N, CA, C and O atoms as a Tripos MOL2 file, in Angstrom:
@<TRIPOS>MOLECULE
protein
  312   311    78     0     0
PROTEIN
NO_CHARGES

@<TRIPOS>ATOM
      1 N         146.9650   35.4720   52.2490 N.3       1 MET1
      2 CA        147.3870   36.7050   51.5100 C.3       1 MET1
      3 C         147.9950   37.8520   51.3180 C.2       1 MET1
      4 O         147.9910   38.8700   52.0100 O.2       1 MET1
      5 N         148.4870   37.6250   50.3850 N.am      2 GLU2
      6 CA        149.5230   38.9870   50.3430 C.3       2 GLU2
      7 C         148.8510   39.9590   49.9720 C.2       2 GLU2
      8 O         148.2430   40.1150   48.9130 O.2       2 GLU2
      9 N         149.0180   41.0490   51.3900 N.am      3 ILE3
     10 CA        149.0100   42.3960   50.6020 C.3       3 ILE3
     11 C         149.8670   43.6300   49.8280 C.2       3 ILE3
     12 O         150.7010   44.1500   50.5690 O.2       3 ILE3
     13 N         149.7960   44.2140   48.3860 N.am      4 LYS4
     14 CA        150.4300   44.6020   47.4910 C.3       4 LYS4
     15 C         149.9130   46.4930   47.7010 C.2       4 LYS4
     16 O         148.8150   46.9950   47.4610 O.2       4 LYS4
     17 N         150.8970   47.0130   48.1060 N.am      5 PRO5
     18 CA        151.0340   48.1860   47.9200 C.3       5 PRO5
     19 C         150.8510   49.0000   46.5660 C.2       5 PRO5
     20 O         151.3620   48.7360   45.4770 O.2       5 PRO5
     21 N         149.8730   50.2120   46.9410 N.am      6 ASP6
     22 CA        149.7530   50.5240   45.6170 C.3       6 ASP6
     23 C         150.5950   51.2550   44.9730 C.2       6 ASP6
     24 O         150.4890   52.2660   45.6670 O.2       6 ASP6
     25 N         151.4300   51.5570   44.0990 N.am      7 LYS7
     26 CA        152.4920   51.8030   43.5510 C.3       7 LYS7
     27 C         152.2470   53.1720   43.3890 C.2       7 LYS7
     28 O         153.0700   53.9850   43.8120 O.2       7 LYS7
     29 N         151.0310   53.5950   42.7270 N.am      8 LYS8
     30 CA        151.0440   54.6210   42.4330 C.3       8 LYS8
     31 C         150.6790   56.0860   44.0050 C.2       8 LYS8
     32 O         151.1280   57.2170   44.1950 O.2       8 LYS8
     33 N         149.8370   55.3450   44.6470 N.am      9 VAL9
     34 CA        149.8260   56.1050   46.4070 C.3       9 VAL9
     35 C         151.0830   56.2660   46.2120 C.2       9 VAL9
     36 O         151.5790   57.3900   46.1380 O.2       9 VAL9
     37 N         151.8380   55.0590   46.0920 N.am     10 LEU10
     38 CA        153.3710   55.4250   47.3080 C.3      10 LEU10
     39 C         153.4490   56.8780   46.5460 C.2      10 LEU10
     40 O         153.2000   57.9700   47.0580 O.2      10 LEU10
     41 N         153.8450   56.6280   45.2410 N.am     11 LEU11
     42 CA        155.0330   57.9000   44.2690 C.3      11 LEU11
     43 C         154.1400   59.1110   44.6040 C.2      11 LEU11
     44 O         154.6160   60.2460   44.5830 O.2      11 LEU11
     45 N         152.6820   58.8510   44.9530 N.am     12 ASP12
     46 CA        152.0840   60.1910   44.9860 C.3      12 ASP12
     47 C         152.5810   60.7150   46.7450 C.2      12 ASP12
     48 O         152.8410   61.7880   47.2910 O.2      12 ASP12
     49 N         152.5340   59.6510   47.0510 N.am     13 ILE13
     50 CA        153.0370   60.4320   49.1760 C.3      13 ILE13
     51 C         154.7620   61.1900   48.5720 C.2      13 ILE13
     52 O         155.0290   62.3830   48.4250 O.2      13 ILE13
     53 N         155.3840   60.3550   48.4090 N.am     14 VAL14
     54 CA        156.6980   61.3490   47.7620 C.3      14 VAL14
     55 C         156.4420   62.4270   47.1450 C.2      14 VAL14
     56 O         156.9770   63.4250   47.6270 O.2      14 VAL14
     57 N         155.7020   62.5970   46.0950 N.am     15 THR15
     58 CA        156.2570   63.8970   44.8630 C.3      15 THR15
     59 C         154.8910   65.0420   44.8720 C.2      15 THR15
     60 O         154.8040   66.1210   44.2860 O.2      15 THR15
     61 N         153.6120   64.1520   46.0270 N.am     16 THR16
     62 CA        152.7780   65.9730   46.2080 C.3      16 THR16
     63 C         153.6670   66.2850   47.2300 C.2      16 THR16
     64 O         154.3990   65.5730   47.9190 O.2      16 THR16
     65 N         153.4030   67.8700   47.1890 N.am     17 GLN17
     66 CA        153.4300   69.0750   48.0200 C.3      17 GLN17
     67 C         152.3760   69.2400   48.9830 C.2      17 GLN17
     68 O         151.4320   68.6820   48.4240 O.2      17 GLN17
     69 N         151.9790   69.6460   50.0380 N.am     18 MET18
     70 CA        151.4490   69.7910   50.8260 C.3      18 MET18
     71 C         150.7410   71.4370   50.0560 C.2      18 MET18
     72 O         151.3840   72.4820   49.9540 O.2      18 MET18
     73 N         149.1920   71.2080   49.5800 N.am     19 PRO19
     74 CA        148.9760   72.4330   49.1190 C.3      19 PRO19
     75 C         148.6590   74.1490   50.3010 C.2      19 PRO19
     76 O         148.2250   75.2800   50.0860 O.2      19 PRO19
     77 N         148.9980   73.6650   51.0680 N.am     20 TYR20
     78 CA        147.7680   74.7650   52.0430 C.3      20 TYR20
     79 C         148.3530   74.2870   53.7850 C.2      20 TYR20
     80 O         149.0410   73.3290   54.1390 O.2      20 TYR20
     81 N         148.0120   74.9040   54.2260 N.am     21 GLY21
     82 CA        148.8740   75.0710   55.5020 C.3      21 GLY21
     83 C         149.7800   75.1750   56.7400 C.2      21 GLY21
     84 O         150.8270   75.0110   56.1150 O.2      21 GLY21
     85 N         150.0940   75.2870   57.7170 N.am     22 LYS22
     86 CA        151.3310   75.0030   58.1600 C.3      22 LYS22
     87 C         152.6410   74.6430   57.2450 C.2      22 LYS22
     88 O         153.7470   75.1750   57.1440 O.2      22 LYS22
     89 N         151.8200   73.1130   56.4060 N.am     23 TYR23
     90 CA        153.2590   72.5560   55.9700 C.3      23 TYR23
     91 C         153.7650   72.4070   54.1360 C.2      23 TYR23
     92 O         154.3730   71.6650   53.3650 O.2      23 TYR23
     93 N         152.7770   74.0800   54.2070 N.am     24 LYS24
     94 CA        152.5240   74.0220   52.9610 C.3      24 LYS24
     95 C         153.9190   73.5830   52.2470 C.2      24 LYS24
     96 O         154.8860   73.1480   52.8730 O.2      24 LYS24
     97 N         153.8710   73.7690   50.8210 N.am     25 GLY25
     98 CA        155.0650   72.9140   50.0030 C.3      25 GLY25
     99 C         155.8840   71.9990   50.7270 C.2      25 GLY25
    100 O         157.0600   72.0610   50.3680 O.2      25 GLY25
    101 N         155.6770   71.2640   51.5280 N.am     26 ARG26
    102 CA        156.2880   70.0100   51.5380 C.3      26 ARG26
    103 C         156.2400   68.9120   51.2000 C.2      26 ARG26
    104 O         155.0430   68.6450   51.3030 O.2      26 ARG26
    105 N         156.8190   67.9110   50.7940 N.am     27 LEU27
    106 CA        155.8880   67.3430   50.3170 C.3      27 LEU27
    107 C         155.0160   66.2770   51.9930 C.2      27 LEU27
    108 O         155.1740   66.3280   53.2130 O.2      27 LEU27
    109 N         153.9580   65.2830   50.8400 N.am     28 ILE28
    110 CA        153.5920   64.9020   52.1840 C.3      28 ILE28
    111 C         154.4240   63.3410   52.5590 C.2      28 ILE28
    112 O         153.9950   63.1070   53.6890 O.2      28 ILE28
    113 N         154.8610   62.8070   52.3890 N.am     29 SER29
    114 CA        156.2220   61.9840   52.6780 C.3      29 SER29
    115 C         156.6190   62.9860   54.6310 C.2      29 SER29
    116 O         156.4620   62.6370   55.8010 O.2      29 SER29
    117 N         157.1560   64.2600   53.9430 N.am     30 ASP30
    118 CA        157.6280   64.3520   54.9200 C.3      30 ASP30
    119 C         156.2970   65.7540   55.7960 C.2      30 ASP30
    120 O         156.6580   66.7820   56.3700 O.2      30 ASP30
    121 N         155.8580   65.6130   55.7380 N.am     31 ILE31
    122 CA        155.0640   66.0830   57.6430 C.3      31 ILE31
    123 C         155.2490   65.5880   58.5330 C.2      31 ILE31
    124 O         154.9310   64.4640   58.1470 O.2      31 ILE31
    125 N         155.5110   65.4640   59.4550 N.am     32 PRO32
    126 CA        155.8760   65.3470   61.6020 C.3      32 PRO32
    127 C         154.4790   64.1990   61.0990 C.2      32 PRO32
    128 O         153.6490   64.1870   60.1900 O.2      32 PRO32
    129 N         154.7990   63.3710   62.2060 N.am     33 VAL33
    130 CA        153.8130   61.9920   62.7730 C.3      33 VAL33
    131 C         153.2740   63.4320   63.1740 C.2      33 VAL33
    132 O         152.2370   63.9900   62.8160 O.2      33 VAL33
    133 N         153.9730   63.7340   63.7620 N.am     34 HIS34
    134 CA        152.9670   64.2970   65.8380 C.3      34 HIS34
    135 C         151.7640   65.1970   64.7770 C.2      34 HIS34
    136 O         150.5690   65.0060   65.0020 O.2      34 HIS34
    137 N         152.2590   66.3280   63.4450 N.am     35 TYR35
    138 CA        150.8040   66.5280   63.3970 C.3      35 TYR35
    139 C         149.6550   65.6630   62.5690 C.2      35 TYR35
    140 O         148.5190   66.0840   62.3490 O.2      35 TYR35
    141 N         150.1050   64.5350   62.2060 N.am     36 LEU36
    142 CA        149.5320   63.3450   61.3500 C.3      36 LEU36
    143 C         148.3010   63.2900   62.0280 C.2      36 LEU36
    144 O         147.1080   63.3470   61.7310 O.2      36 LEU36
    145 N         149.4850   63.0660   63.7630 N.am     37 VAL37
    146 CA        148.3490   61.9630   64.1860 C.3      37 VAL37
    147 C         146.7450   62.7790   65.3830 C.2      37 VAL37
    148 O         145.8860   62.3560   66.1560 O.2      37 VAL37
    149 N         147.3110   64.4200   64.6660 N.am     38 TRP38
    150 CA        146.5490   65.3960   65.3050 C.3      38 TRP38
    151 C         146.1330   65.6010   64.4970 C.2      38 TRP38
    152 O         146.8660   66.5310   64.1590 O.2      38 TRP38
    153 N         145.1900   65.4830   63.4600 N.am     39 CYS39
    154 CA        144.7900   65.5570   62.4550 C.3      39 CYS39
    155 C         143.6450   64.2150   62.7090 C.2      39 CYS39
    156 O         142.4350   63.9990   62.7860 O.2      39 CYS39
    157 N         144.6780   63.6730   62.7590 N.am     40 LYS40
    158 CA        143.6970   61.8860   63.1690 C.3      40 LYS40
    159 C         142.6080   62.3150   64.2040 C.2      40 LYS40
    160 O         141.4080   62.3010   63.9300 O.2      40 LYS40
    161 N         143.2600   62.8070   65.7600 N.am     41 GLN41
    162 CA        142.4060   63.0860   66.3860 C.3      41 GLN41
    163 C         141.3210   63.7440   66.5920 C.2      41 GLN41
    164 O         140.3730   63.5370   67.3500 O.2      41 GLN41
    165 N         141.5650   64.6270   65.7840 N.am     42 LYS42
    166 CA        140.7390   66.1160   65.8550 C.3      42 LYS42
    167 C         139.4920   65.7250   64.7440 C.2      42 LYS42
    168 O         138.3350   66.1360   64.8290 O.2      42 LYS42
    169 N         140.1370   64.6580   63.4880 N.am     43 GLY43
    170 CA        139.0790   64.5410   63.0150 C.3      43 GLY43
    171 C         139.5340   65.6670   61.4440 C.2      43 GLY43
    172 O         138.4030   66.1120   61.2520 O.2      43 GLY43
    173 N         140.1580   66.1350   60.6480 N.am     44 ALA44
    174 CA        141.0100   67.1400   60.6090 C.3      44 ALA44
    175 C         141.8090   66.5840   59.5820 C.2      44 ALA44
    176 O         142.7360   67.1830   59.0370 O.2      44 ALA44
    177 N         141.5350   65.7300   59.3910 N.am     45 PHE45
    178 CA        142.8900   65.5560   57.8230 C.3      45 PHE45
    179 C         141.6750   65.8270   56.5410 C.2      45 PHE45
    180 O         140.6280   65.2380   56.8060 O.2      45 PHE45
    181 N         141.6420   66.5350   55.3420 N.am     46 PRO46
    182 CA        141.1510   67.0710   54.5090 C.3      46 PRO46
    183 C         140.6570   65.8990   53.7760 C.2      46 PRO46
    184 O         141.2850   64.8400   53.7740 O.2      46 PRO46
    185 N         139.0960   66.1290   52.8990 N.am     47 LYS47
    186 CA        138.7680   65.4090   52.5100 C.3      47 LYS47
    187 C         139.3790   65.4550   50.7530 C.2      47 LYS47
    188 O         139.9610   66.3720   50.1740 O.2      47 LYS47
    189 N         138.9940   64.1640   50.2740 N.am     48 GLY48
    190 CA        140.0700   63.7410   49.5530 C.3      48 GLY48
    191 C         141.3010   63.1450   48.8930 C.2      48 GLY48
    192 O         141.4950   61.9970   49.2910 O.2      48 GLY48
    193 N         142.0550   63.5050   48.1430 N.am     49 LYS49
    194 CA        143.2120   63.0910   47.4510 C.3      49 LYS49
    195 C         144.0050   63.5250   49.2060 C.2      49 LYS49
    196 O         144.2180   62.8670   50.2240 O.2      49 LYS49
    197 N         144.2350   64.9550   48.7980 N.am     50 ILE50
    198 CA        145.2010   65.0080   50.3120 C.3      50 ILE50
    199 C         145.1970   64.3170   51.1300 C.2      50 ILE50
    200 O         145.9800   63.4700   51.5610 O.2      50 ILE50
    201 N         144.2150   64.6910   51.4000 N.am     51 GLY51
    202 CA        143.4010   63.5870   53.5420 C.3      51 GLY51
    203 C         144.5580   62.4310   52.8090 C.2      51 GLY51
    204 O         145.7860   62.4820   52.8830 O.2      51 GLY51
    205 N         143.5450   61.2100   51.9640 N.am     52 ASP52
    206 CA        144.1440   60.3180   52.1480 C.3      52 ASP52
    207 C         145.6710   59.7840   51.9290 C.2      52 ASP52
    208 O         146.1100   58.6350   51.8730 O.2      52 ASP52
    209 N         146.2600   60.9480   51.8360 N.am     53 LEU53
    210 CA        147.5930   60.6740   51.4130 C.3      53 LEU53
    211 C         148.7260   60.8970   52.8810 C.2      53 LEU53
    212 O         149.8060   60.4540   53.2720 O.2      53 LEU53
    213 N         147.7150   61.8300   53.3120 N.am     54 MET54
    214 CA        148.3010   61.7840   54.5050 C.3      54 MET54
    215 C         147.5810   60.8380   55.6310 C.2      54 MET54
    216 O         148.2320   60.4880   56.6160 O.2      54 MET54
    217 N         146.3990   60.4870   55.4820 N.am     55 GLN55
    218 CA        146.4600   59.3330   56.3980 C.3      55 GLN55
    219 C         147.0630   58.3900   56.1690 C.2      55 GLN55
    220 O         147.2870   57.7560   57.2000 O.2      55 GLN55
    221 N         147.6630   57.7280   54.8520 N.am     56 ASN56
    222 CA        148.8110   56.3780   54.2290 C.3      56 ASN56
    223 C         149.8560   56.8390   54.8600 C.2      56 ASN56
    224 O         150.2790   55.9360   55.5830 O.2      56 ASN56
    225 N         150.5770   57.9170   54.9690 N.am     57 VAL57
    226 CA        152.2030   58.1460   55.6640 C.3      57 VAL57
    227 C         151.4250   58.4350   57.0790 C.2      57 VAL57
    228 O         152.2040   59.0430   57.8140 O.2      57 VAL57
    229 N         150.5340   58.2780   57.5290 N.am     58 LEU58
    230 CA        150.4960   58.3580   58.7480 C.3      58 LEU58
    231 C         150.1680   56.3330   59.6740 C.2      58 LEU58
    232 O         150.1560   55.8240   60.7940 O.2      58 LEU58
    233 N         150.0270   56.0470   58.6150 N.am     59 GLU59
    234 CA        149.6870   54.8600   58.9470 C.3      59 GLU59
    235 C         151.5260   53.6420   58.6720 C.2      59 GLU59
    236 O         152.0740   52.7730   59.3500 O.2      59 GLU59
    237 N         151.7000   54.0320   57.8880 N.am     60 ILE60
    238 CA        153.5080   53.5840   56.9420 C.3      60 ILE60
    239 C         154.0300   54.5600   58.1330 C.2      60 ILE60
    240 O         153.7790   53.8730   59.1230 O.2      60 ILE60
    241 N         154.5760   55.6930   58.5800 N.am     61 LYS61
    242 CA        155.1370   55.4460   60.2760 C.3      61 LYS61
    243 C         154.6220   55.2020   60.9760 C.2      61 LYS61
    244 O         155.0800   54.0760   61.1720 O.2      61 LYS61
    245 N         153.8350   55.3390   61.7340 N.am     62 SER62
    246 CA        152.6270   54.1900   62.5930 C.3      62 SER62
    247 C         153.6730   52.9460   62.1760 C.2      62 SER62
    248 O         154.8340   53.1540   62.5280 O.2      62 SER62
    249 N         153.4830   51.9720   61.6350 N.am     63 ASN63
    250 CA        154.1870   50.7300   61.6910 C.3      63 ASN63
    251 C         155.6300   50.9580   61.1600 C.2      63 ASN63
    252 O         156.0430   49.9640   60.5620 O.2      63 ASN63
    253 N         156.7730   52.2980   61.2280 N.am     64 ASP64
    254 CA        157.8780   52.1330   61.4530 C.3      64 ASP64
    255 C         158.1930   51.8080   59.7220 C.2      64 ASP64
    256 O         159.3120   51.4090   59.4010 O.2      64 ASP64
    257 N         157.6590   51.9100   59.2040 N.am     65 LEU65
    258 CA        158.1420   51.4260   57.7910 C.3      65 LEU65
    259 C         158.1610   52.8400   57.1340 C.2      65 LEU65
    260 O         158.0620   52.7660   55.9090 O.2      65 LEU65
    261 N         158.2740   54.2560   57.6770 N.am     66 GLY66
    262 CA        158.8080   55.1090   56.8980 C.3      66 GLY66
    263 C         160.3640   55.3080   56.3190 C.2      66 GLY66
    264 O         160.8790   56.3710   55.9730 O.2      66 GLY66
    265 N         161.0280   53.8270   56.3160 N.am     67 TYR67
    266 CA        162.0920   53.8870   55.7350 C.3      67 TYR67
    267 C         161.5080   52.9880   53.8080 C.2      67 TYR67
    268 O         161.9580   52.3390   52.8640 O.2      67 TYR67
    269 N         160.7740   53.3660   54.1200 N.am     68 ILE68
    270 CA        160.3300   52.7300   52.3930 C.3      68 ILE68
    271 C         160.0340   53.9550   51.5550 C.2      68 ILE68
    272 O         160.2810   53.8060   50.3580 O.2      68 ILE68
    273 N         159.5710   55.1070   51.9130 N.am     69 LEU69
    274 CA        159.4080   55.9710   51.6880 C.3      69 LEU69
    275 C         160.5350   56.3610   50.9640 C.2      69 LEU69
    276 O         160.6870   56.4210   49.7440 O.2      69 LEU69
    277 N         161.4950   56.6810   52.0970 N.am     70 GLN70
    278 CA        163.2060   57.3060   52.5930 C.3      70 GLN70
    279 C         163.2680   56.4890   50.5900 C.2      70 GLN70
    280 O         163.5380   57.2150   49.6330 O.2      70 GLN70
    281 N         162.9740   55.0450   50.4400 N.am     71 GLU71
    282 CA        163.8390   54.2230   49.8410 C.3      71 GLU71
    283 C         163.2120   54.7670   48.4160 C.2      71 GLU71
    284 O         163.8260   54.8460   47.3520 O.2      71 GLU71
    285 N         161.7510   55.1460   48.6730 N.am     72 ILE72
    286 CA        160.7980   55.3690   46.8080 C.3      72 ILE72
    287 C         162.1290   56.9810   46.4550 C.2      72 ILE72
    288 O         162.7700   57.3450   45.4680 O.2      72 ILE72
    289 N         161.9560   57.5560   48.0600 N.am     73 LYS73
    290 CA        162.1590   59.0240   47.1790 C.3      73 LYS73
    291 C         164.2260   59.1330   46.2250 C.2      73 LYS73
    292 O         164.8660   59.6500   45.3100 O.2      73 LYS73
    293 N         164.2890   58.3910   47.1530 N.am     74 SER74
    294 CA        165.5390   57.8750   46.6020 C.3      74 SER74
    295 C         166.1260   57.2490   44.9750 C.2      74 SER74
    296 O         167.1730   57.1020   44.3450 O.2      74 SER74
    297 N         164.6230   57.0180   44.8480 N.am     75 TRP75
    298 CA        164.4090   56.0340   43.2550 C.3      75 TRP75
    299 C         164.9790   57.0710   42.9760 C.2      75 TRP75
    300 O         166.1790   56.9140   42.7500 O.2      75 TRP75
    301 N         164.5290   58.2990   42.8800 N.am     76 ARG76
    302 CA        164.3820   59.4800   41.8670 C.3      76 ARG76
    303 C         165.4260   60.2510   41.3020 C.2      76 ARG76
    304 O         165.2360   61.0520   40.3860 O.2      76 ARG76
    305 N         166.6550   60.0020   41.8870 N.am     77 TYR77
    306 CA        167.6940   60.4910   42.4320 C.3      77 TYR77
    307 C         168.8180   59.5310   41.3790 C.2      77 TYR77
    308 O         170.0280   59.6490   41.1860 O.2      77 TYR77
    309 N         168.0640   58.8170   40.9770 N.am     78 LYS78
    310 CA        169.3560   57.5450   39.9740 C.3      78 LYS78
    311 C         168.8350   56.8790   38.9490 C.2      78 LYS78
    312 O         169.5330   56.1020   38.2990 O.2      78 LYS78
@<TRIPOS>BOND
     1     1     2 1
     2     2     3 1
     3     3     4 2
     4     3     5 am
     5     5     6 1
     6     6     7 1
     7     7     8 2
     8     7     9 am
     9     9    10 1
    10    10    11 1
    11    11    12 2
    12    11    13 am
    13    13    14 1
    14    14    15 1
    15    15    16 2
    16    15    17 am
    17    17    18 1
    18    18    19 1
    19    19    20 2
    20    19    21 am
    21    21    22 1
    22    22    23 1
    23    23    24 2
    24    23    25 am
    25    25    26 1
    26    26    27 1
    27    27    28 2
    28    27    29 am
    29    29    30 1
    30    30    31 1
    31    31    32 2
    32    31    33 am
    33    33    34 1
    34    34    35 1
    35    35    36 2
    36    35    37 am
    37    37    38 1
    38    38    39 1
    39    39    40 2
    40    39    41 am
    41    41    42 1
    42    42    43 1
    43    43    44 2
    44    43    45 am
    45    45    46 1
    46    46    47 1
    47    47    48 2
    48    47    49 am
    49    49    50 1
    50    50    51 1
    51    51    52 2
    52    51    53 am
    53    53    54 1
    54    54    55 1
    55    55    56 2
    56    55    57 am
    57    57    58 1
    58    58    59 1
    59    59    60 2
    60    59    61 am
    61    61    62 1
    62    62    63 1
    63    63    64 2
    64    63    65 am
    65    65    66 1
    66    66    67 1
    67    67    68 2
    68    67    69 am
    69    69    70 1
    70    70    71 1
    71    71    72 2
    72    71    73 am
    73    73    74 1
    74    74    75 1
    75    75    76 2
    76    75    77 am
    77    77    78 1
    78    78    79 1
    79    79    80 2
    80    79    81 am
    81    81    82 1
    82    82    83 1
    83    83    84 2
    84    83    85 am
    85    85    86 1
    86    86    87 1
    87    87    88 2
    88    87    89 am
    89    89    90 1
    90    90    91 1
    91    91    92 2
    92    91    93 am
    93    93    94 1
    94    94    95 1
    95    95    96 2
    96    95    97 am
    97    97    98 1
    98    98    99 1
    99    99   100 2
   100    99   101 am
   101   101   102 1
   102   102   103 1
   103   103   104 2
   104   103   105 am
   105   105   106 1
   106   106   107 1
   107   107   108 2
   108   107   109 am
   109   109   110 1
   110   110   111 1
   111   111   112 2
   112   111   113 am
   113   113   114 1
   114   114   115 1
   115   115   116 2
   116   115   117 am
   117   117   118 1
   118   118   119 1
   119   119   120 2
   120   119   121 am
   121   121   122 1
   122   122   123 1
   123   123   124 2
   124   123   125 am
   125   125   126 1
   126   126   127 1
   127   127   128 2
   128   127   129 am
   129   129   130 1
   130   130   131 1
   131   131   132 2
   132   131   133 am
   133   133   134 1
   134   134   135 1
   135   135   136 2
   136   135   137 am
   137   137   138 1
   138   138   139 1
   139   139   140 2
   140   139   141 am
   141   141   142 1
   142   142   143 1
   143   143   144 2
   144   143   145 am
   145   145   146 1
   146   146   147 1
   147   147   148 2
   148   147   149 am
   149   149   150 1
   150   150   151 1
   151   151   152 2
   152   151   153 am
   153   153   154 1
   154   154   155 1
   155   155   156 2
   156   155   157 am
   157   157   158 1
   158   158   159 1
   159   159   160 2
   160   159   161 am
   161   161   162 1
   162   162   163 1
   163   163   164 2
   164   163   165 am
   165   165   166 1
   166   166   167 1
   167   167   168 2
   168   167   169 am
   169   169   170 1
   170   170   171 1
   171   171   172 2
   172   171   173 am
   173   173   174 1
   174   174   175 1
   175   175   176 2
   176   175   177 am
   177   177   178 1
   178   178   179 1
   179   179   180 2
   180   179   181 am
   181   181   182 1
   182   182   183 1
   183   183   184 2
   184   183   185 am
   185   185   186 1
   186   186   187 1
   187   187   188 2
   188   187   189 am
   189   189   190 1
   190   190   191 1
   191   191   192 2
   192   191   193 am
   193   193   194 1
   194   194   195 1
   195   195   196 2
   196   195   197 am
   197   197   198 1
   198   198   199 1
   199   199   200 2
   200   199   201 am
   201   201   202 1
   202   202   203 1
   203   203   204 2
   204   203   205 am
   205   205   206 1
   206   206   207 1
   207   207   208 2
   208   207   209 am
   209   209   210 1
   210   210   211 1
   211   211   212 2
   212   211   213 am
   213   213   214 1
   214   214   215 1
   215   215   216 2
   216   215   217 am
   217   217   218 1
   218   218   219 1
   219   219   220 2
   220   219   221 am
   221   221   222 1
   222   222   223 1
   223   223   224 2
   224   223   225 am
   225   225   226 1
   226   226   227 1
   227   227   228 2
   228   227   229 am
   229   229   230 1
   230   230   231 1
   231   231   232 2
   232   231   233 am
   233   233   234 1
   234   234   235 1
   235   235   236 2
   236   235   237 am
   237   237   238 1
   238   238   239 1
   239   239   240 2
   240   239   241 am
   241   241   242 1
   242   242   243 1
   243   243   244 2
   244   243   245 am
   245   245   246 1
   246   246   247 1
   247   247   248 2
   248   247   249 am
   249   249   250 1
   250   250   251 1
   251   251   252 2
   252   251   253 am
   253   253   254 1
   254   254   255 1
   255   255   256 2
   256   255   257 am
   257   257   258 1
   258   258   259 1
   259   259   260 2
   260   259   261 am
   261   261   262 1
   262   262   263 1
   263   263   264 2
   264   263   265 am
   265   265   266 1
   266   266   267 1
   267   267   268 2
   268   267   269 am
   269   269   270 1
   270   270   271 1
   271   271   272 2
   272   271   273 am
   273   273   274 1
   274   274   275 1
   275   275   276 2
   276   275   277 am
   277   277   278 1
   278   278   279 1
   279   279   280 2
   280   279   281 am
   281   281   282 1
   282   282   283 1
   283   283   284 2
   284   283   285 am
   285   285   286 1
   286   286   287 1
   287   287   288 2
   288   287   289 am
   289   289   290 1
   290   290   291 1
   291   291   292 2
   292   291   293 am
   293   293   294 1
   294   294   295 1
   295   295   296 2
   296   295   297 am
   297   297   298 1
   298   298   299 1
   299   299   300 2
   300   299   301 am
   301   301   302 1
   302   302   303 1
   303   303   304 2
   304   303   305 am
   305   305   306 1
   306   306   307 1
   307   307   308 2
   308   307   309 am
   309   309   310 1
   310   310   311 1
   311   311   312 2
@<TRIPOS>SUBSTRUCTURE
     1 MET1         2 RESIDUE 1 A MET
     2 GLU2         6 RESIDUE 1 A GLU
     3 ILE3        10 RESIDUE 1 A ILE
     4 LYS4        14 RESIDUE 1 A LYS
     5 PRO5        18 RESIDUE 1 A PRO
     6 ASP6        22 RESIDUE 1 A ASP
     7 LYS7        26 RESIDUE 1 A LYS
     8 LYS8        30 RESIDUE 1 A LYS
     9 VAL9        34 RESIDUE 1 A VAL
    10 LEU10       38 RESIDUE 1 A LEU
    11 LEU11       42 RESIDUE 1 A LEU
    12 ASP12       46 RESIDUE 1 A ASP
    13 ILE13       50 RESIDUE 1 A ILE
    14 VAL14       54 RESIDUE 1 A VAL
    15 THR15       58 RESIDUE 1 A THR
    16 THR16       62 RESIDUE 1 A THR
    17 GLN17       66 RESIDUE 1 A GLN
    18 MET18       70 RESIDUE 1 A MET
    19 PRO19       74 RESIDUE 1 A PRO
    20 TYR20       78 RESIDUE 1 A TYR
    21 GLY21       82 RESIDUE 1 A GLY
    22 LYS22       86 RESIDUE 1 A LYS
    23 TYR23       90 RESIDUE 1 A TYR
    24 LYS24       94 RESIDUE 1 A LYS
    25 GLY25       98 RESIDUE 1 A GLY
    26 ARG26      102 RESIDUE 1 A ARG
    27 LEU27      106 RESIDUE 1 A LEU
    28 ILE28      110 RESIDUE 1 A ILE
    29 SER29      114 RESIDUE 1 A SER
    30 ASP30      118 RESIDUE 1 A ASP
    31 ILE31      122 RESIDUE 1 A ILE
    32 PRO32      126 RESIDUE 1 A PRO
    33 VAL33      130 RESIDUE 1 A VAL
    34 HIS34      134 RESIDUE 1 A HIS
    35 TYR35      138 RESIDUE 1 A TYR
    36 LEU36      142 RESIDUE 1 A LEU
    37 VAL37      146 RESIDUE 1 A VAL
    38 TRP38      150 RESIDUE 1 A TRP
    39 CYS39      154 RESIDUE 1 A CYS
    40 LYS40      158 RESIDUE 1 A LYS
    41 GLN41      162 RESIDUE 1 A GLN
    42 LYS42      166 RESIDUE 1 A LYS
    43 GLY43      170 RESIDUE 1 A GLY
    44 ALA44      174 RESIDUE 1 A ALA
    45 PHE45      178 RESIDUE 1 A PHE
    46 PRO46      182 RESIDUE 1 A PRO
    47 LYS47      186 RESIDUE 1 A LYS
    48 GLY48      190 RESIDUE 1 A GLY
    49 LYS49      194 RESIDUE 1 A LYS
    50 ILE50      198 RESIDUE 1 A ILE
    51 GLY51      202 RESIDUE 1 A GLY
    52 ASP52      206 RESIDUE 1 A ASP
    53 LEU53      210 RESIDUE 1 A LEU
    54 MET54      214 RESIDUE 1 A MET
    55 GLN55      218 RESIDUE 1 A GLN
    56 ASN56      222 RESIDUE 1 A ASN
    57 VAL57      226 RESIDUE 1 A VAL
    58 LEU58      230 RESIDUE 1 A LEU
    59 GLU59      234 RESIDUE 1 A GLU
    60 ILE60      238 RESIDUE 1 A ILE
    61 LYS61      242 RESIDUE 1 A LYS
    62 SER62      246 RESIDUE 1 A SER
    63 ASN63      250 RESIDUE 1 A ASN
    64 ASP64      254 RESIDUE 1 A ASP
    65 LEU65      258 RESIDUE 1 A LEU
    66 GLY66      262 RESIDUE 1 A GLY
    67 TYR67      266 RESIDUE 1 A TYR
    68 ILE68      270 RESIDUE 1 A ILE
    69 LEU69      274 RESIDUE 1 A LEU
    70 GLN70      278 RESIDUE 1 A GLN
    71 GLU71      282 RESIDUE 1 A GLU
    72 ILE72      286 RESIDUE 1 A ILE
    73 LYS73      290 RESIDUE 1 A LYS
    74 SER74      294 RESIDUE 1 A SER
    75 TRP75      298 RESIDUE 1 A TRP
    76 ARG76      302 RESIDUE 1 A ARG
    77 TYR77      306 RESIDUE 1 A TYR
    78 LYS78      310 RESIDUE 1 A LYS
C-alpha cells in the first residue's frame, strides 16, 4: 500500500505563519525541531489546524524528510 502525502497540508506547512508565541511570524515549516519535540513532550501542541501542522512538521523532520519542505518552498519562486 502506497502512502500519498496530502498536497494541501504540505502547502499549508510552507505557507502558514505561526500566529503567536515564541515563533510568531515564522513559517510553520521553519519552527525548530527542538521546539516541536518540546511541545510533543509537554502535550503543548495547540488544538486545531496550527497544532496539526506543527505535528506534521515534527513527523517530517524526525524522519529526515525536511528536504521535501525546502523543495516545496522553492516551487513558489519558480
